[in-house]
C-alpha positions in Angstrom: 0.0 0.0 0.0 1.3 3.5 -0.9 1.9 5.9 2.0 0.5 9.4 1.6 2.7 12.1 3.0 1.2 14.8 5.2 2.3 17.4 2.6 0.3 15.6 -0.1 -2.8 15.6 2.1 -2.4 19.3 2.7 -2.0 19.9 -1.0 -5.1 17.9 -1.8 -7.1 19.9 0.8 -5.8 23.1 -0.6 -6.8 22.2 -4.1 -10.3 21.2 -3.0 -10.6 24.4 -1.1 -9.6 26.5 -4.2 -12.5 24.8 -6.0 -14.9 25.7 -3.2 -13.7 29.3 -3.3 -14.1 29.5 -7.1 -17.7 28.2 -7.0 -18.5 30.7 -4.3 -17.0 33.5 -6.4 -19.0 32.4 -9.4 -22.2 32.3 -7.4 -21.7 35.8 -5.8 -20.2 37.8 -8.7 -21.9 36.4 -11.7 -25.3 35.7 -10.2 -25.3 32.2 -11.7 -27.7 30.0 -9.8 -26.0 26.8 -8.8 -28.6 24.1 -8.0 -28.1 21.3 -5.6 -28.5 18.8 -8.5 -25.6 20.5 -10.4 -23.4 20.3 -7.4 -24.2 16.6 -6.9 -23.4 16.0 -10.6 -20.0 17.8 -10.2 -19.2 15.7 -7.1 -20.0 12.4 -9.0 -17.7 13.6 -11.9 -15.0 14.5 -9.5 -15.3 11.1 -7.7 -15.3 9.2 -10.9 -12.2 11.0 -12.2 -10.3 10.3 -8.9 -11.3 6.6 -8.9 -10.2 6.3 -12.6 -6.9 8.1 -11.8 -6.2 5.9 -8.8 -7.0 2.7 -10.6 -4.7 3.7 -13.4 -2.0 4.5 -10.9 -2.4 1.1 -9.2 -2.5 -0.7 -12.6 0.7 1.1 -13.9 2.5 0.3 -10.7 1.5 -3.3 -10.8 -0.5 -3.2 -7.6 -3.5 -4.7 -9.3 -3.5 -7.5 -11.9 -6.3 -7.7 -14.4 
């Protein structure tokens, strides 16, 4: 199993927070209504991308055999 360094966790949190700030800016400045359904869709896309990236990483590094 791959160890995650504390600096990597901090960077992931920082990246996620930047996304939250950006959506807040869009909502306040541009008056674009952001529905709950839209946010849920974005979360599903984000999760799917992360799972795909992680599975690719595991496959490339021979941690999973198909």
